[in-house]
N, C-alpha and C positions, 0 to 999 in steps of 0.2 A: 293197548292195540294202535293196530295203522290201516289208515287210512286210504289208498289205491285209486288214482281215478283216470282211468286209463281215456283217453283220448284219442279218437282216430282224427287224421289231417282235415281242414275241410275240403271243400269240391274242387278236381284242379281241373286245368286247361289245358287239351287238347288240340287249344286250336294250330298252337305254333309248331309249323312243320323243322325237323331235322333237331328238336330238341330233345337233350336226352331223361330219362323217366326222374332220374334224378333231378333233373332241372326243371323239372316244369313249376311253371307258378299259377297259386288261388283264380278261378274266374270270380268272377261281380258276385255270384251266391254265394260260392264259398268265403269269401272278405263278410259278407252278409250274415250269414251260418254260423260264422266262427263268433263275433261280435255276438250278436244274441245269445249263441251260448253260453257265451263269457257272461255276460250280463245277468244270466236267468240261474248261472252258479252260483253269481255273487249277489244275488237276492233271495238261494238259501241261505247264505251264510258260508259258503264253504269254499273256505279260505283257504289257498297254498302255501304251506312253507317251503314247496322248492318245486322249479319246471327243470323237464328235464325231456330235451325233444331228440328226434333224429334228425342228421346234421339233411334232409330233405329239404329244398329249396318250399315244398307244401308246409312239409311239418312245421320247421321253423319259423316261416310266417302264419300261421296258425296258433303257433306257443307267442310268437310275439306280439298277435292280437288278443289274447288273453293276457297277457302280462300286461297291457296296455289298459284294456277294461279293468284289471284285478290292481293295479294300482301297482304289478311286481317291476323291481327291476330285471331290463333287458339283459343289464352286462352277469346278469342272475345265471341265469337258462345254463342250466348241462345241458355243453351238445354229445351223445351219446351213438356213436358212427354203430356200435354193434347190433344196435335198433332200426337200420335201410337194413333193410331185407336180414333179419336178426329173426330166432325163431326159440323154440319155450327156455333154454337152456341160457340164451344169449339173458332175454328177459331174468332171470331169475340173476346171473352175474351183477347183473348191472343194479337190480334192487339189492343183492344181501352186505353192500359196497356204500350201503347211505347211515348215514348218521344216524343212529340211534334216538337223540335229542328231537328228530324228526315225528311227527305221526300223520301227514298229511302229506303223499307227493301226484302231483298231475304229472304222466307219462305222457307222450305225445308221440304216437306213429302208427302202421300202419297196415291194415290186413293182408294176409290172411292171421299174421301173429297175433293180430291184437284180439282177434274175435277168440281163435284158438287157445289163449291165454287165459279167457273170461272164461270158458268152457271146461277149461283143467280144473277151473280154480271154483266152480261153483257146481249146485248140487242137480240143477236143467242145463237147456239146452236153448242160447243165442242162435237164433240161425246166424245173423251178422251183425254185426257193427256197424251203421253205418258213416259213412262223411260226415265228420264232424258229432260223430255222436260221443255219445260220454257213460262207459259203464267205471262204478262207483263197488269197491269191492272193502269191505271190510276185514281183517285180520285179527283171530285172539293171539295178538303174540308181540313182545316187549323190545326185539329185534328186527332189524329188515332180515336176517341171515338168516333168522329162525321160522320163517315164511313157508308154511305150508301148503299144501291144492285145494284145502280149506275154510274155503270166505262166503263168509252174508253176499251174495250180491243189495247192497242200499237202494240202490237206485242205478235202470238204463235210462237214459233220456237219447236225444240225437231232434234235430230242429225241425223234422215233419211233424211230430206230435203236436207243435206246437203252433204249426200253417194252421186256417180262418180258411174257407171254402169260398 
């Protein structure tokens, strides 16, 4: 069995003019949400064996916050260029290269790719994986290269579900 946690980067800032999409930083709310979501996952005893991230600043910063909270070595975060603006095939290629001894992987990326990948793998539709949203998929496979398009959605969570009014 393989568990894949698809995590959308935290809320980014559009404040700085002239900055490229790739280089957009997280805003304060995004930083807070990333910390609280990582802490929530830790309480659920959801421990990753590998973190993979898009190289975009907002995705990498989110991955670094999760790594800090989960006590995961920063230098072990795997950066995959194809996750920035990548599609379904890019996700499959990245996953197919994973070591089969790994059973729990966190992947940090962007929409619409994350939402599309989740919807391709489950038997119902999620409208949107919001910023810092986490969709945990469980695949009945022993090898990452064997992943089909049928997964169980173990949970789907996001920061607004935990906000108090």
